[in-house]
NUKOLZA-591353 format. One line per field, with one value per residue (C-alpha): residue number from 1; residue in one letter; x, y, z; chain. Coordinates in nm, 3 decimals. Layout:
<rs>
resi <- c(NUM,...)
resn <- c(A,...)
x <- c(X,...)
y <- c(Y,...)
z <- c(Z,...)
chain <- c(A,...)
</rs>
This chain:
<rs>
resi <- c(1,2,3,4,5,6,7,8,9,10,11,12,13,14,15,16,17,18,19,20,21,22,23,24,25,26,27,28,29,30,31,32,33,34,35,36,37,38,39,40,41,42,43,44,45,46,47,48,49,50,51,52,53,54,55,56,57,58,59,60,61,62,63,64,65,66,67,68,69,70,71,72,73,74,75,76,77,78,79,80,81,82,83,84,85,86,87,88,89,90,91,92,93,94,95,96,97,98,99,100,101,102,103,104,105,106,107,108,109,110,111,112,113,114,115,116,117,118,119,120,121,122,123,124,125,126,127,128,129,130,131,132,133,134,135,136,137,138,139,140,141,142,143,144,145,146,147,148,149,150,151,152,153,154,155,156,157,158,159,160,161,162,163,164,165,166,167,168,169,170,171,172,173,174,175,176,177,178,179,180,181,182,183,184,185,186,187,188,189,190,191,192,193,194,195,196,197,198,199,200,201,202,203,204,205,206,207,208,209,210,211,212,213,214,215,216,217,218,219,220,221,222,223,224,225,226,227,228,229,230,231,232,233,234,235,236,237,238,239,240,241,242,243,244,245,246,247,248,249,250,251,252,253,254,255,256,257,258,259,260,261,262,263,264,265,266,267,268,269,270,271,272,273,274,275,276,277,278,279,280,281,282,283,284,285,286,287,288,289,290,291,292,293,294,295,296,297,298,299,300,301,302,303,304,305,306,307,308,309,310,311)
resn <- c(M,P,T,R,S,S,Q,S,R,S,S,A,V,L,L,R,A,T,A,L,G,L,L,I,S,I,A,A,P,A,C,A,R,P,A,G,P,A,P,A,A,T,P,D,F,A,V,G,A,Q,Y,D,T,T,H,V,Y,V,Q,P,P,E,V,D,A,F,V,A,S,F,V,A,T,F,G,G,A,S,T,K,Q,G,I,A,Q,V,T,P,T,P,S,S,T,S,T,Q,L,V,Q,T,P,A,G,T,V,S,L,F,G,F,R,T,G,T,P,W,P,F,G,S,E,R,T,G,W,L,V,T,D,L,D,K,A,A,A,A,A,R,A,D,G,A,E,V,I,V,T,P,F,N,D,P,I,G,R,D,V,V,I,R,W,P,G,G,V,N,M,Q,L,Y,W,H,V,T,A,P,N,Y,A,P,F,A,T,Q,P,E,N,R,I,Y,V,S,A,D,A,V,K,P,F,L,A,G,F,T,R,W,A,H,A,K,V,V,E,D,N,A,Q,A,P,G,I,E,I,G,R,A,G,E,T,Y,R,R,I,R,L,A,S,K,Y,G,H,H,V,L,L,V,T,D,G,H,Q,P,Y,P,Y,G,H,E,T,T,G,Y,A,V,G,D,L,D,A,A,L,A,R,A,T,G,S,G,A,N,V,V,V,A,P,V,E,A,D,H,R,R,S,A,I,V,E,F,P,G,G,Y,I,A,E,I,H,Q,S,A,N)
x <- c(13.996,14.050,13.960,13.733,14.032,14.220,13.907,13.885,14.249,14.195,13.890,14.083,14.369,14.124,13.947,14.273,14.382,14.047,14.069,14.427,14.324,14.037,14.274,14.515,14.237,14.117,14.463,14.599,14.407,14.528,14.889,14.868,14.676,14.880,15.014,14.835,14.974,15.218,15.086,15.106,15.400,15.325,15.329,15.606,15.437,15.761,15.822,16.181,16.398,16.403,16.030,16.078,16.121,16.217,15.943,16.076,15.862,15.994,15.837,15.727,15.993,16.266,16.147,16.355,16.669,16.635,16.594,16.893,17.120,17.006,17.050,17.386,17.504,17.381,17.297,16.966,16.672,16.331,15.994,15.787,15.636,15.261,15.005,14.771,14.580,14.775,14.598,14.251,14.135,14.147,14.499,14.722,15.089,15.349,15.465,15.752,15.981,16.354,16.523,16.898,17.127,17.170,16.806,16.471,16.285,15.912,15.914,15.620,15.580,15.244,15.057,14.807,14.858,14.980,14.705,14.816,14.987,15.140,15.496,15.575,15.594,15.955,15.917,15.680,15.704,15.537,15.346,15.174,14.842,14.771,14.484,14.652,14.984,14.814,14.622,14.940,15.126,14.848,14.863,15.239,15.210,15.179,14.901,14.714,14.708,14.568,14.333,14.358,14.267,14.283,14.539,14.559,14.753,14.672,14.605,14.792,14.792,15.008,15.123,15.315,15.550,15.644,15.879,15.679,15.821,15.574,15.575,15.348,15.261,15.134,14.999,14.975,14.696,14.960,15.259,15.582,15.902,16.223,16.583,16.753,16.973,17.346,17.401,17.141,17.017,16.989,16.669,16.801,16.566,16.635,16.458,16.476,16.588,16.225,16.093,16.360,16.230,15.865,15.979,16.214,15.961,15.689,15.888,16.117,15.818,15.621,15.911,16.075,16.387,16.694,16.929,17.273,17.447,17.367,17.654,17.603,17.935,17.911,18.130,17.935,18.110,17.862,17.586,17.795,17.909,18.280,18.431,18.100,17.921,17.564,17.371,17.346,17.138,17.154,16.869,16.826,16.500,16.344,16.255,16.626,16.878,16.778,16.982,16.838,17.022,16.925,16.993,16.897,16.787,17.090,17.246,17.335,17.186,17.150,17.158,16.812,16.694,16.865,16.611,16.814,17.178,17.306,17.600,17.846,18.172,18.367,18.249,18.473,18.359,17.992,18.036,18.205,17.910,17.668,17.832,17.882,17.507,17.382,17.392,17.580,17.796,17.668,17.884,18.226,18.340,18.417,18.553,18.428,18.393,18.552,18.301,18.346,18.030,17.910,17.577,17.450,17.160,17.010,16.817,16.477,16.614,16.630,16.908,17.078,17.367,17.613,17.870,18.136,18.018,18.177,18.178)
y <- c(-0.470,-0.090,0.103,0.406,0.636,0.488,0.524,0.891,0.945,0.772,0.986,1.303,1.204,1.121,1.453,1.646,1.454,1.518,1.888,1.905,1.727,1.970,2.268,2.116,2.047,2.407,2.558,2.329,2.469,2.823,2.704,2.492,2.748,2.863,3.216,3.320,3.519,3.803,4.154,4.250,4.471,4.827,4.844,5.051,5.351,5.521,5.588,5.712,5.976,6.190,6.253,6.389,6.762,7.009,7.270,7.626,7.932,8.277,8.618,8.683,8.949,8.699,8.402,8.473,8.550,8.222,8.022,8.188,8.125,7.767,7.667,7.844,7.645,7.298,7.311,7.205,7.430,7.543,7.466,7.760,7.958,7.928,8.086,7.843,7.746,7.461,7.451,7.320,7.670,7.986,8.113,8.212,8.137,8.114,7.757,7.595,7.296,7.369,7.049,6.997,6.693,6.728,6.765,6.921,7.211,7.285,7.665,7.873,8.249,8.317,8.624,8.581,8.479,8.119,7.901,7.713,7.464,7.509,7.630,7.392,7.083,7.018,6.786,6.659,6.291,6.120,5.805,5.537,5.560,5.873,5.746,5.418,5.589,5.834,5.555,5.352,5.651,5.701,5.332,5.365,5.656,5.970,6.227,6.334,6.710,6.806,6.545,6.461,6.743,6.815,7.044,7.149,6.837,6.574,6.522,6.593,6.521,6.651,6.419,6.476,6.221,6.211,6.497,6.741,6.630,6.744,6.598,6.639,6.338,6.387,6.196,6.318,6.243,6.214,6.021,6.226,6.085,6.234,6.122,5.994,6.240,6.248,6.270,6.186,6.474,6.412,6.469,6.626,6.569,6.721,6.529,6.523,6.226,6.190,6.166,5.960,5.619,5.664,5.847,5.566,5.294,5.445,5.610,5.316,5.083,5.318,5.426,5.080,5.261,5.078,5.206,5.217,5.399,5.479,5.678,5.790,5.979,6.180,6.494,6.792,7.029,6.902,7.092,7.387,7.240,7.172,6.953,6.778,6.475,6.394,6.099,6.073,5.808,5.755,5.585,5.470,5.405,5.432,5.788,5.864,5.932,6.058,6.163,6.201,6.453,6.376,6.686,6.866,7.169,7.378,7.402,7.753,7.925,7.822,7.454,7.301,7.529,7.327,7.062,6.926,6.844,6.850,6.633,6.780,6.659,6.977,7.176,7.477,7.513,7.484,7.752,7.981,7.941,8.004,8.323,8.441,8.417,8.597,8.331,8.369,8.110,8.128,7.840,7.803,7.453,7.213,6.859,6.568,6.194,6.220,6.479,6.850,7.054,7.413,7.588,7.840,8.086,8.143,8.454,8.448,8.299,7.928,7.759,7.442,7.220,7.139,6.863,6.707,6.372,6.067,5.918)
z <- c(20.697,20.692,21.000,21.008,21.054,20.758,20.542,20.642,20.550,20.215,20.143,20.226,19.996,19.718,19.765,19.745,19.437,19.270,19.349,19.217,18.900,18.854,18.889,18.640,18.393,18.423,18.389,18.120,17.822,17.902,17.930,17.620,17.408,17.105,17.131,16.812,16.519,16.586,16.525,16.159,16.073,15.970,15.588,15.431,15.266,15.151,14.782,14.791,14.955,14.638,14.693,15.045,15.093,15.361,15.412,15.403,15.475,15.381,15.332,14.970,14.898,14.988,14.783,14.473,14.675,14.863,14.542,14.376,14.677,14.741,14.376,14.354,14.658,14.563,14.192,14.041,13.960,14.080,13.932,13.810,14.095,14.140,14.370,14.545,14.856,15.011,15.349,15.437,15.539,15.322,15.253,14.965,14.911,14.641,14.605,14.420,14.440,14.456,14.343,14.385,14.378,14.758,14.860,14.774,14.932,14.922,14.933,15.056,15.063,15.224,15.097,15.380,15.739,15.766,15.919,16.229,16.260,15.916,15.932,16.218,15.996,15.909,15.610,15.344,15.256,14.961,15.060,14.857,15.047,15.251,15.464,15.552,15.622,15.860,16.033,16.073,16.216,16.471,16.563,16.610,16.850,16.638,16.657,16.346,16.404,16.061,15.920,15.547,15.310,14.938,14.775,14.408,14.305,14.566,14.935,15.257,15.631,15.917,16.197,16.520,16.676,17.047,17.121,16.908,16.572,16.304,15.953,15.654,15.439,15.086,14.789,14.427,14.182,13.910,14.044,14.025,13.877,14.019,13.983,14.302,14.491,14.424,14.801,15.064,15.282,15.654,15.850,16.174,16.468,16.809,17.088,17.465,17.672,17.785,17.428,17.254,17.363,17.252,16.938,16.841,16.917,16.701,16.425,16.349,16.324,16.100,15.877,15.870,15.990,16.114,16.382,16.221,16.507,16.870,17.019,17.378,17.374,17.051,17.054,17.182,16.944,16.685,16.869,16.985,17.316,17.284,17.553,17.627,17.487,17.386,17.245,16.865,16.693,16.317,16.131,15.772,15.590,15.248,15.349,15.369,15.643,15.989,16.289,16.637,16.851,17.209,17.418,17.739,17.539,17.639,17.293,17.174,16.869,16.589,16.686,16.680,16.398,16.126,16.029,15.738,15.680,15.321,15.215,14.963,14.814,14.895,15.197,15.139,14.779,14.884,15.152,14.900,14.664,14.950,15.072,14.716,14.659,14.969,15.244,15.572,15.747,16.107,16.237,16.079,15.981,16.264,16.243,16.453,16.395,16.049,15.929,15.859,15.896,15.905,15.949,15.697,15.699,15.355,15.249,15.415,15.736,15.644,15.846,15.721,15.816,15.536,15.575,15.366,15.241,15.402,15.054)
chain <- c(A,A,A,A,A,A,A,A,A,A,A,A,A,A,A,A,A,A,A,A,A,A,A,A,A,A,A,A,A,A,A,A,A,A,A,A,A,A,A,A,A,A,A,A,A,A,A,A,A,A,A,A,A,A,A,A,A,A,A,A,A,A,A,A,A,A,A,A,A,A,A,A,A,A,A,A,A,A,A,A,A,A,A,A,A,A,A,A,A,A,A,A,A,A,A,A,A,A,A,A,A,A,A,A,A,A,A,A,A,A,A,A,A,A,A,A,A,A,A,A,A,A,A,A,A,A,A,A,A,A,A,A,A,A,A,A,A,A,A,A,A,A,A,A,A,A,A,A,A,A,A,A,A,A,A,A,A,A,A,A,A,A,A,A,A,A,A,A,A,A,A,A,A,A,A,A,A,A,A,A,A,A,A,A,A,A,A,A,A,A,A,A,A,A,A,A,A,A,A,A,A,A,A,A,A,A,A,A,A,A,A,A,A,A,A,A,A,A,A,A,A,A,A,A,A,A,A,A,A,A,A,A,A,A,A,A,A,A,A,A,A,A,A,A,A,A,A,A,A,A,A,A,A,A,A,A,A,A,A,A,A,A,A,A,A,A,A,A,A,A,A,A,A,A,A,A,A,A,A,A,A,A,A,A,A,A,A,A,A,A,A,A,A,A,A,A,A,A,A,A,A,A,A,A,A,A,A,A,A,A,A)
</rs>
């Protein structure tokens, strides 16, 4: 027959077992609960790289000289110049599309003051749905710094990615139809080491961009710092080619001003056409990582990188 002390020990053991079972029963559903569906991927709103433009602002007297030099250098032609209000607040500018086989420019020559923050957006990208593209960019870490507004042929919005990278997105009432580029232009984005991680995280998700190269020891001569190295990240997406130049901000002029790199088959011939039509070579050709490149300033002050195509 059990003693009183053995009964007490048995009761204590039973109590502990009951308590343990209760804890297990409470915790088990949480541990066993399915993880649930993964977050939905950001839709791809891109239409094609041939619909993406570099925004160039020049003074009205220099518009024609810029067009003549840019077309002489890369080929192609400009649309007819128009005068319009392309901002959500009152303004007036000439506007035209300079289309070449190496890249397209949206050219503005403001007759009035340029409303802020226009002029700081580096590109204009056609999207399939403006409102959804802007909302997705915001969800992926961008700011909407100019909310959607109407222009004479569609709608626009301006967004800012971490690192202060401003881009304009647009949508046309009548869908455009442009031929693909002969050579893909390169969206050149200078970012700091502090901004590169949040920029990459948000931008690659939104743009469906893939990292095709991440070189922490790229030759510094590419940004005017011979004998040094820097981090260069190349991306590819339906919006085109992008290169992130991760720097400490100590690069000499004119590096950092060239928002677009244009690929050509013969660099020397392109530079000869550029200088023969009023442009200046501000950085003579350099060779690094199997690429020859130079930097040119076109009439009106637009600065571009031109490189010999790897193809």
